[in-house]
C-alpha positions as protocol buffer text, in pm:
chain_id: "A"
residue {
  index: 1
  type: UNK
  ca { x: 447 y: 542 z: -1809 }
}
residue {
  index: 2
  type: UNK
  ca { x: 608 y: 305 z: -2064 }
}
residue {
  index: 3
  type: UNK
  ca { x: 386 y: 71 z: -2261 }
}
residue {
  index: 4
  type: UNK
  ca { x: 434 y: -305 z: -2242 }
}
residue {
  index: 5
  type: UNK
  ca { x: 352 y: -523 z: -2544 }
}
residue {
  index: 6
  type: UNK
  ca { x: 173 y: -837 z: -2430 }
}
residue {
  index: 7
  type: UNK
  ca { x: 44 y: -1137 z: -2626 }
}
residue {
  index: 8
  type: UNK
  ca { x: -307 y: -1250 z: -2534 }
}
residue {
  index: 9
  type: UNK
  ca { x: -529 y: -1533 z: -2651 }
}
residue {
  index: 10
  type: UNK
  ca { x: -908 y: -1561 z: -2636 }
}
residue {
  index: 11
  type: UNK
  ca { x: -1132 y: -1863 z: -2694 }
}
residue {
  index: 12
  type: UNK
  ca { x: -1492 y: -1969 z: -2633 }
}
residue {
  index: 13
  type: UNK
  ca { x: -1555 y: -2210 z: -2347 }
}
residue {
  index: 14
  type: UNK
  ca { x: -1922 y: -2297 z: -2303 }
}
residue {
  index: 15
  type: UNK
  ca { x: -2125 y: -1975 z: -2279 }
}
residue {
  index: 16
  type: UNK
  ca { x: -1823 y: -1756 z: -2205 }
}
residue {
  index: 17
  type: UNK
  ca { x: -1505 y: -1635 z: -2371 }
}
residue {
  index: 18
  type: UNK
  ca { x: -1181 y: -1688 z: -2183 }
}
residue {
  index: 19
  type: UNK
  ca { x: -891 y: -1446 z: -2229 }
}
residue {
  index: 20
  type: UNK
  ca { x: -539 y: -1524 z: -2116 }
}
residue {
  index: 21
  type: UNK
  ca { x: -212 y: -1336 z: -2125 }
}
residue {
  index: 22
  type: UNK
  ca { x: 73 y: -1551 z: -2252 }
}
residue {
  index: 23
  type: UNK
  ca { x: 345 y: -1332 z: -2098 }
}
residue {
  index: 24
  type: UNK
  ca { x: 224 y: -1343 z: -1736 }
}
residue {
  index: 25
  type: UNK
  ca { x: -8 y: -1582 z: -1552 }
}
residue {
  index: 26
  type: UNK
  ca { x: -325 y: -1371 z: -1571 }
}
residue {
  index: 27
  type: UNK
  ca { x: -660 y: -1459 z: -1727 }
}
residue {
  index: 28
  type: UNK
  ca { x: -1023 y: -1347 z: -1725 }
}
residue {
  index: 29
  type: UNK
  ca { x: -1354 y: -1413 z: -1901 }
}
residue {
  index: 30
  type: UNK
  ca { x: -1672 y: -1251 z: -2033 }
}
residue {
  index: 31
  type: UNK
  ca { x: -1987 y: -1314 z: -2236 }
}
residue {
  index: 32
  type: UNK
  ca { x: -1827 y: -1162 z: -2548 }
}
residue {
  index: 33
  type: UNK
  ca { x: -1468 y: -1150 z: -2681 }
}
residue {
  index: 34
  type: UNK
  ca { x: -1465 y: -775 z: -2626 }
}
residue {
  index: 35
  type: UNK
  ca { x: -1577 y: -812 z: -2264 }
}
residue {
  index: 36
  type: UNK
  ca { x: -1330 y: -1094 z: -2198 }
}
residue {
  index: 37
  type: UNK
  ca { x: -1043 y: -882 z: -2333 }
}
residue {
  index: 38
  type: UNK
  ca { x: -1160 y: -574 z: -2144 }
}
residue {
  index: 39
  type: UNK
  ca { x: -1175 y: -778 z: -1823 }
}
residue {
  index: 40
  type: UNK
  ca { x: -827 y: -914 z: -1897 }
}
residue {
  index: 41
  type: UNK
  ca { x: -699 y: -559 z: -1942 }
}
residue {
  index: 42
  type: UNK
  ca { x: -836 y: -468 z: -1600 }
}
residue {
  index: 43
  type: UNK
  ca { x: -687 y: -783 z: -1443 }
}
residue {
  index: 44
  type: UNK
  ca { x: -348 y: -705 z: -1599 }
}
residue {
  index: 45
  type: UNK
  ca { x: -357 y: -349 z: -1467 }
}
residue {
  index: 46
  type: UNK
  ca { x: -422 y: -484 z: -1116 }
}
residue {
  index: 47
  type: UNK
  ca { x: -148 y: -745 z: -1158 }
}
residue {
  index: 48
  type: UNK
  ca { x: 113 y: -486 z: -1255 }
}
residue {
  index: 49
  type: UNK
  ca { x: -9 y: -248 z: -986 }
}
residue {
  index: 50
  type: UNK
  ca { x: 38 y: -512 z: -714 }
}
residue {
  index: 51
  type: UNK
  ca { x: 350 y: -689 z: -844 }
}
residue {
  index: 52
  type: UNK
  ca { x: 669 y: -500 z: -763 }
}
residue {
  index: 53
  type: UNK
  ca { x: 893 y: -698 z: -1000 }
}
residue {
  index: 54
  type: UNK
  ca { x: 677 y: -868 z: -1263 }
}
residue {
  index: 55
  type: UNK
  ca { x: 822 y: -1173 z: -1432 }
}
residue {
  index: 56
  type: UNK
  ca { x: 759 y: -1183 z: -1807 }
}
residue {
  index: 57
  type: UNK
  ca { x: 773 y: -1472 z: -2047 }
}
residue {
  index: 58
  type: UNK
  ca { x: 890 y: -1351 z: -2385 }
}
residue {
  index: 59
  type: UNK
  ca { x: 645 y: -1471 z: -2651 }
}
residue {
  index: 60
  type: UNK
  ca { x: 754 y: -1400 z: -3007 }
}
residue {
  index: 61
  type: UNK
  ca { x: 518 y: -1581 z: -3242 }
}
residue {
  index: 62
  type: UNK
  ca { x: 260 y: -1794 z: -3064 }
}
residue {
  index: 63
  type: UNK
  ca { x: 115 y: -2080 z: -3264 }
}
residue {
  index: 64
  type: UNK
  ca { x: -189 y: -2293 z: -3187 }
}
residue {
  index: 65
  type: UNK
  ca { x: -86 y: -2660 z: -3198 }
}
residue {
  index: 66
  type: UNK
  ca { x: -323 y: -2951 z: -3137 }
}
residue {
  index: 67
  type: UNK
  ca { x: -202 y: -3249 z: -2934 }
}
residue {
  index: 68
  type: UNK
  ca { x: -367 y: -3571 z: -2827 }
}
residue {
  index: 69
  type: UNK
  ca { x: -278 y: -3723 z: -2493 }
}
residue {
  index: 70
  type: UNK
  ca { x: -354 y: -4074 z: -2378 }
}
residue {
  index: 71
  type: UNK
  ca { x: -477 y: -4106 z: -2023 }
}
residue {
  index: 72
  type: UNK
  ca { x: -601 y: -4388 z: -1801 }
}
């Protein structure tokens, strides 16, 4: 089975770490970074198992950029 290179991001949100794949719309969480990424790996395996023709977003060099939005 060919390997697919995916870009993932992980951050702390409250008591948990959130992990998200930037190439496909899949995310997960856990109490540690390692657990969050392991859970994401499992979620991605299920995603690719169930999706016949997955749609990928090509992500070359992701960069964290802060923005401020005004809202009512």
